[in-house]
C-alpha positions as CSV (number, residue, x, y, z in Angstrom):
1,M,-0.2,9.3,-8.6
2,K,-1.2,11.9,-6.1
3,F,-0.4,12.4,-2.4
4,V,-2.7,13.3,0.5
5,T,-0.2,16.0,1.7
6,V,3.0,17.6,0.6
7,E,4.7,15.8,3.6
8,V,3.6,12.4,2.3
9,Q,4.9,13.4,-1.2
10,N,8.3,14.3,0.4
11,E,8.3,10.9,2.2
12,W,7.7,9.3,-1.2
13,L,10.9,10.7,-2.5
14,K,12.8,8.8,0.1
15,A,10.9,5.5,-0.4
16,G,12.8,2.5,-1.9
17,S,13.0,2.0,-5.7
18,R,11.2,-1.3,-5.6
19,L,8.2,0.2,-3.9
20,K,8.2,3.1,-6.3
21,R,8.2,0.6,-9.3
22,L,5.4,-1.4,-7.7
23,M,3.2,1.6,-7.1
24,T,3.8,3.0,-10.6
25,A,2.3,-0.3,-11.9
26,V,-0.6,-0.1,-9.4
27,D,-1.3,3.5,-10.5
28,A,-1.3,2.5,-14.2
29,Y,-3.7,-0.5,-13.5
30,S,-6.0,1.7,-11.4
31,Q,-6.2,4.4,-14.0
32,W,-6.6,2.0,-16.9
33,H,-9.3,-0.2,-15.3
34,F,-11.1,2.2,-13.0
35,G,-10.2,5.7,-14.2
36,I,-8.9,6.4,-10.6
37,E,-5.5,7.9,-9.9
38,I,-4.1,6.4,-6.7
39,N,-3.9,8.6,-3.6
40,V,-0.9,7.8,-1.3
41,T,-1.8,8.6,2.3
42,D,1.1,7.1,4.2
43,V,4.7,6.1,3.5
44,F,6.9,6.3,6.6
45,R,5.3,5.5,10.0
46,L,7.1,5.4,13.3
47,P,6.7,3.5,15.6
48,P,6.3,0.5,15.7
49,P,9.6,-1.1,15.1
50,S,9.9,-3.7,12.4
51,S,7.2,-2.2,10.2
52,P,7.9,-2.1,6.5
53,H,6.8,1.5,6.7
54,N,9.9,2.3,8.7
55,D,12.4,1.6,5.9
56,G,10.5,2.8,2.8
57,R,9.1,-0.6,1.8
58,A,5.4,0.1,2.3
59,C,2.8,2.7,1.6
60,D,-1.0,3.0,2.1
61,L,-3.7,4.2,-0.4
62,R,-7.0,5.8,0.4
63,S,-9.7,3.2,-0.4
64,I,-13.0,4.3,1.1
65,G,-14.6,6.9,-1.1
66,A,-12.1,6.1,-3.8
67,Y,-12.8,2.5,-4.8
68,S,-15.9,0.3,-4.5
69,E,-15.6,-3.0,-2.6
70,S,-15.2,-5.0,-5.8
71,Q,-12.5,-2.6,-7.1
72,R,-10.5,-2.8,-3.9
73,A,-10.7,-6.6,-4.1
74,E,-9.7,-6.6,-7.8
75,L,-6.7,-4.2,-7.2
76,R,-5.6,-6.3,-4.2
77,D,-5.9,-9.6,-6.1
78,W,-4.2,-8.3,-9.3
79,T,-1.3,-6.9,-7.2
80,N,-0.8,-10.1,-5.3
81,L,-0.9,-12.2,-8.5
82,S,1.3,-9.9,-10.5
83,F,3.8,-9.1,-7.8
84,P,4.0,-12.1,-5.3
85,Y,5.6,-11.1,-2.0
86,G,7.6,-14.4,-1.9
87,P,7.9,-17.1,0.7
88,G,5.2,-16.7,3.4
89,S,3.2,-14.5,1.1
90,D,0.0,-16.2,2.2
91,L,0.7,-14.6,5.6
92,Y,1.8,-11.2,4.5
93,G,1.1,-10.5,0.8
94,T,2.1,-7.6,-1.3
95,C,-1.3,-5.9,-0.9
96,K,-3.9,-6.3,1.8
97,Y,-7.0,-4.4,2.6
98,E,-7.0,-3.1,6.2
99,R,-9.9,-1.8,8.1
100,K,-10.0,0.8,10.8
101,G,-9.1,-0.6,14.2
102,T,-7.7,-3.8,12.7
103,A,-4.7,-5.1,14.6
104,N,-1.8,-5.9,12.3
105,S,0.7,-8.7,12.7
106,N,3.4,-6.3,14.0
107,G,1.1,-5.0,16.8
108,S,0.1,-1.7,15.1
109,V,-3.5,-0.7,14.6
110,A,-4.7,0.6,11.2
111,T,-5.9,4.1,11.5
112,G,-8.5,3.9,8.7
113,D,-9.8,1.7,5.9
114,H,-6.9,1.6,3.4
115,L,-5.0,-0.6,0.9
116,H,-1.6,-1.5,2.3
117,F,1.2,-2.3,-0.2
118,Q,4.6,-3.6,0.7
119,V,7.7,-5.1,-0.9
120,R,10.1,-7.7,0.5
121,P,13.4,-6.6,1.9
122,I,16.3,-7.4,-0.4
């Protein structure tokens, strides 16, 4: 697992343990199936309030230039099947592919094409 900046790597150290376990599994899958080490681009993001990024339950991965469209879909689908988000997962999901300029359910706007991963609050 690599990080786009030292700042993001430092944020990762403060992320929740469930997110870290999820992303360790995602990295292993990505390296095994595609030969690609994941590149974490975002952990904490403020604002908006109520984002899973605010409390260390979410992170984003670079996807454009790293994965083909079919690889992004496979990684997303494998994550959601292997690590179900729980009740309401059809709405949220553990992993989703977000495109630049896409409005998210919490009102924020994705800043670039990326894979978004999140875990439920405990």
